[in-house]
C-alpha positions as CSV (number, residue, x, y, z in Angstrom):
1,M,18.2,9.2,-10.7
2,P,18.8,6.1,-8.4
3,M,17.0,6.2,-5.0
4,N,18.2,4.2,-1.9
5,H,15.2,2.2,-1.0
6,Q,17.0,0.5,1.8
7,D,17.2,3.8,3.8
8,Y,13.3,3.6,4.1
9,I,12.8,0.1,5.2
10,F,11.9,-0.3,8.9
11,P,14.3,-2.7,10.6
12,T,13.0,-6.4,10.4
13,N,14.8,-7.2,13.6
14,G,12.2,-5.9,15.8
15,K,14.4,-3.1,17.1
16,G,13.7,0.0,15.0
17,K,12.3,3.2,16.2
18,L,10.0,5.4,14.4
19,R,12.0,8.7,15.3
20,D,14.9,7.5,13.3
21,F,13.0,8.0,10.0
22,P,12.3,11.6,8.6
23,T,9.0,13.1,7.6
24,R,10.7,15.7,5.5
25,D,13.0,14.6,2.7
26,K,13.8,15.4,-0.9
27,G,16.7,12.7,-1.7
28,D,18.8,13.8,-4.5
29,F,16.1,15.9,-6.3
30,K,16.8,19.5,-6.7
31,D,13.2,20.6,-6.7
32,K,9.7,19.6,-7.1
33,K,9.9,19.8,-10.8
34,E,12.7,17.4,-11.0
35,A,10.8,15.1,-8.9
36,T,7.4,15.3,-10.9
37,E,9.5,14.5,-14.2
38,F,11.0,11.5,-12.5
39,L,7.5,10.5,-11.3
40,E,6.1,10.9,-14.9
41,A,8.8,8.5,-16.2
42,G,8.2,6.0,-13.4
43,T,4.4,5.7,-14.1
44,R,5.2,5.0,-17.8
45,K,7.4,2.1,-16.3
46,L,5.0,0.9,-14.2
47,A,2.4,0.7,-16.9
48,E,4.7,-1.4,-18.9
49,M,5.4,-3.8,-15.8
50,Q,1.7,-4.1,-15.1
51,S,1.2,-5.2,-18.7
52,R,3.7,-7.9,-18.2
53,L,2.3,-8.9,-14.9
54,Y,-1.2,-9.3,-16.4
55,A,0.2,-11.2,-19.3
56,S,2.4,-13.7,-17.6
57,D,-0.5,-14.3,-15.1
58,R,1.9,-16.0,-12.5
59,Y,2.4,-13.4,-9.7
60,S,0.0,-10.9,-8.1
61,V,0.9,-7.4,-6.3
62,L,-0.7,-6.1,-3.1
63,V,0.0,-2.6,-2.3
64,I,-0.8,-1.4,1.5
65,F,-1.2,2.2,2.5
66,Q,-1.3,3.0,6.2
67,A,-1.0,6.6,7.5
68,M,-2.5,9.3,9.6
69,D,-5.1,11.4,8.3
70,A,-4.1,13.9,5.6
71,A,-0.9,12.1,5.1
72,G,-1.7,11.7,1.2
73,K,-2.7,8.2,0.7
74,D,-5.6,9.0,-1.7
75,G,-3.3,11.5,-3.7
76,T,-0.4,9.0,-3.9
77,I,-2.7,6.4,-5.2
78,K,-4.1,8.6,-7.7
79,H,-0.8,10.0,-9.2
80,V,1.5,6.9,-8.7
81,M,-1.2,4.6,-10.4
82,S,-2.2,7.2,-13.0
83,G,-1.0,5.1,-16.0
84,I,-2.0,1.7,-14.9
85,N,-4.7,-0.3,-16.8
86,P,-7.9,-0.3,-14.8
87,Q,-8.8,-3.7,-15.8
88,G,-5.7,-4.9,-14.0
89,C,-5.9,-2.9,-10.9
90,H,-8.4,-2.6,-8.1
91,V,-8.5,-0.1,-5.1
92,T,-10.2,-1.1,-1.8
93,S,-10.6,1.5,1.0
94,F,-11.3,-0.1,4.4
95,K,-13.5,1.9,6.8
96,A,-15.5,0.8,9.8
97,P,-16.5,-2.7,9.3
98,S,-20.3,-3.8,8.5
99,A,-22.4,-6.0,10.5
100,E,-21.8,-8.7,8.0
101,E,-18.1,-8.2,8.3
102,L,-18.1,-8.3,12.0
103,D,-19.7,-11.6,12.0
104,H,-16.5,-13.0,10.3
105,T,-12.9,-12.9,11.4
106,Y,-11.1,-9.4,11.2
107,L,-9.1,-10.7,8.2
108,W,-11.9,-12.0,6.2
109,R,-13.0,-8.7,4.4
110,C,-9.5,-8.3,3.4
111,M,-9.2,-11.6,2.2
112,K,-12.2,-11.0,-0.2
113,A,-10.3,-8.0,-1.8
114,L,-7.0,-9.7,-2.5
115,P,-5.9,-9.4,-6.0
116,E,-5.9,-12.5,-8.2
117,R,-2.8,-13.7,-10.3
118,G,-1.8,-11.0,-12.9
119,R,-3.5,-8.1,-11.0
120,I,-2.5,-5.1,-8.6
121,G,-4.7,-4.8,-5.6
122,I,-4.4,-1.6,-3.6
123,F,-5.4,-1.2,0.0
124,N,-6.2,2.1,1.4
125,R,-6.0,1.2,4.9
126,S,-6.0,-2.5,5.7
127,Y,-6.2,-5.4,8.4
128,Y,-3.5,-3.2,10.3
129,E,-6.1,-1.1,11.5
130,E,-7.0,-4.0,13.9
131,V,-3.6,-3.0,15.7
132,L,-3.9,0.6,15.1
133,V,-7.2,2.4,15.4
134,V,-8.6,-0.5,17.6
135,R,-5.5,-0.4,19.9
136,V,-5.9,3.4,20.4
137,H,-9.8,2.7,21.0
138,P,-10.0,-0.6,22.5
139,S,-13.8,-0.1,23.1
140,I,-14.2,-1.4,19.5
141,L,-13.1,-4.8,20.6
142,A,-16.6,-5.2,22.6
143,G,-18.2,-5.0,19.1
144,Q,-16.0,-7.8,17.5
145,R,-17.8,-10.5,19.5
146,L,-14.7,-12.3,20.1
147,P,-14.9,-15.8,21.8
148,E,-13.2,-14.6,24.8
149,P,-13.3,-10.9,25.9
150,P,-9.7,-9.7,25.4
151,D,-7.6,-7.5,27.8
152,P,-6.4,-4.7,25.7
153,H,-3.8,-3.8,28.1
154,D,-2.2,-7.3,27.7
155,Q,0.7,-7.3,25.1
156,D,0.2,-10.9,24.4
157,F,-3.1,-10.1,22.7
158,W,-1.5,-7.5,20.1
159,N,1.3,-9.9,19.5
160,E,-1.1,-12.7,18.7
161,R,-2.6,-10.3,15.8
162,F,0.9,-9.5,14.7
163,R,1.8,-13.2,14.5
164,A,-1.4,-13.8,12.6
165,M,-0.8,-11.0,10.2
166,N,2.8,-12.4,9.5
167,D,1.6,-15.8,9.0
168,F,-1.0,-14.5,6.6
169,E,1.5,-12.6,4.7
170,K,4.0,-15.3,4.6
171,Y,1.2,-17.6,3.0
172,L,0.3,-15.0,0.5
173,T,4.3,-14.6,-0.5
174,E,4.6,-18.3,-0.7
175,N,1.7,-18.4,-3.3
176,G,2.9,-15.7,-5.7
177,M,1.8,-12.5,-4.1
178,R,4.3,-9.7,-3.9
179,I,3.4,-7.4,-1.1
180,F,4.4,-3.5,-0.8
181,K,3.6,-1.9,2.5
182,F,3.8,1.8,2.8
183,F,3.5,3.8,6.1
184,L,3.4,7.4,4.9
185,N,5.2,9.3,7.6
186,V,3.7,12.7,8.1
187,S,4.7,15.2,10.9
188,R,2.1,16.5,13.4
189,D,2.9,20.1,12.0
190,E,2.3,19.1,8.5
191,Q,-0.9,17.6,9.4
192,K,-2.1,20.5,11.2
193,R,-1.2,22.8,8.1
194,R,-3.1,20.5,5.7
195,F,-6.1,20.5,8.0
196,L,-6.1,24.2,8.0
197,E,-5.6,24.3,4.4
198,R,-8.9,22.1,4.0
199,I,-10.8,24.6,6.2
200,D,-9.6,27.8,4.6
201,D,-9.9,26.6,0.8
202,P,-13.6,26.4,-0.3
203,A,-12.5,23.8,-2.9
204,K,-11.1,21.3,-0.2
205,N,-13.8,22.0,2.5
206,W,-15.3,18.6,1.5
207,K,-12.2,17.0,2.6
208,F,-12.5,18.2,6.1
209,S,-14.0,16.1,8.9
210,M,-14.2,16.9,12.7
211,G,-13.4,13.3,13.2
212,D,-10.0,13.8,11.8
213,V,-9.2,16.5,14.4
214,K,-10.5,14.6,17.2
215,E,-8.4,11.5,16.2
216,R,-5.3,14.0,16.0
217,Q,-5.8,14.4,19.9
218,H,-4.6,10.8,20.2
219,W,-1.5,11.5,18.1
220,D,1.0,10.2,20.6
221,A,-0.9,7.0,21.2
222,Y,-0.9,6.4,17.5
223,M,2.6,6.7,17.2
224,T,3.1,4.4,20.0
225,A,0.8,1.8,18.0
226,Y,2.3,2.4,14.7
227,E,6.0,1.7,16.1
228,D,4.9,-1.3,17.9
229,M,3.4,-2.4,14.6
230,L,6.3,-1.8,12.4
231,R,8.6,-3.7,15.0
232,H,6.5,-6.8,14.8
233,T,5.4,-6.8,11.3
234,S,8.3,-5.5,9.0
235,T,9.4,-8.8,7.8
236,S,12.1,-10.1,5.1
237,Y,9.4,-11.3,2.9
238,A,7.0,-8.2,3.5
239,P,9.0,-5.2,4.8
240,W,7.4,-2.0,5.8
241,Y,8.6,1.1,4.1
242,V,8.4,4.4,6.1
243,I,7.9,7.2,3.6
244,P,8.7,10.8,4.4
245,A,5.2,12.3,3.7
246,D,5.7,15.9,4.3
247,R,6.8,16.7,0.7
248,K,4.0,15.0,-1.4
249,W,6.1,15.3,-4.5
250,Y,9.0,13.2,-3.0
251,M,6.7,10.8,-1.3
252,R,5.1,10.0,-4.7
253,S,8.1,9.6,-6.5
254,L,9.8,7.4,-4.0
255,V,6.7,5.0,-3.7
256,C,6.7,4.7,-7.6
257,D,10.3,4.0,-7.7
258,I,10.0,1.1,-5.2
259,L,7.2,-0.3,-7.0
260,V,8.8,-0.2,-10.3
261,D,12.0,-1.8,-8.9
262,G,10.0,-4.5,-7.0
263,L,8.2,-5.6,-10.3
264,K,11.3,-5.6,-12.2
265,S,12.7,-8.2,-9.6
266,L,10.1,-10.5,-10.7
267,N,11.8,-10.9,-14.0
268,L,8.3,-10.5,-15.8
269,E,8.1,-12.0,-19.3
270,Y,5.2,-12.0,-21.8
271,P,4.3,-15.7,-22.5
272,K,6.4,-17.3,-25.2
273,L,4.4,-19.2,-27.7
274,G,5.1,-22.9,-28.7
275,Q,5.6,-23.9,-32.2
276,E,2.0,-25.0,-32.8
277,Q,0.8,-21.7,-31.7
278,L,3.3,-19.8,-33.7
279,D,2.3,-21.9,-37.1
280,G,-1.4,-21.0,-36.0
281,L,-0.2,-17.3,-36.2
282,S,1.4,-17.8,-39.7
283,E,-1.7,-19.7,-41.1
284,A,-4.0,-16.7,-39.5
285,R,-1.8,-14.1,-41.4
286,R,-2.1,-16.1,-44.7
287,L,-5.8,-16.2,-44.3
288,L,-6.2,-12.4,-43.8
289,M,-3.9,-11.6,-46.4
290,E,-6.0,-13.6,-48.9
291,E,-8.9,-11.9,-47.9
292,K,-10.4,-10.0,-50.9
293,E,-11.0,-6.4,-50.3
């Protein structure tokens, strides 16, 4: 079933609006069952693409997930990457920076976690937190010990961070890294429903955090920060996909399909052996066949 990925790309001209993107969508799927079957087929294709990526050892893939709490980042990573060989994939979750990380630039801890050639790296949150949670809670800047105390109300300060992130991603893409950036766009009502489900279901109590509810009080500020981030950092070489997140089954299917198509576009092939290597294989086969049982 073809899916129009272009409908979910945030405009790269700096003029997009978050309200133009739905939080609830199902595409051309009739129901959850059909989408689930599509996802299962997609994970098998993704596994094949990963195998070629690993064998070719020329490109690397970075997948970034950003979202409000309870949007489904963990579940999407789990379901979409279910067929991936763990040896070729690594997931990094970024939380509050440590003392060591604060002694470096804000991109440092993410640089350390970048995937090498042939591998897929997944960021559950990322350096974009520096223009999201830090912007909503500017007091965090005081702990970053920057050379000059920034004015969090100065748009130029945030624009400088946007420029640095764009330059960073440009550098990575020029050196063979394919970047996929997903903003899982959940509605405020759906977030509330999922929080209540975590409270009411004993099996999900462990997922609930009072901190998440407190952050919810800053919903409007987060939406403003997200929109500004999307406007400034959705680029032709690393666009943002705004994924409807109110239906988890559609969200996961869409993310998987975008990744499969993206990897296909790299035209990945298994390495072709030279004549000397082929001759070596023939000789190895001969020796094995001549072995006495």
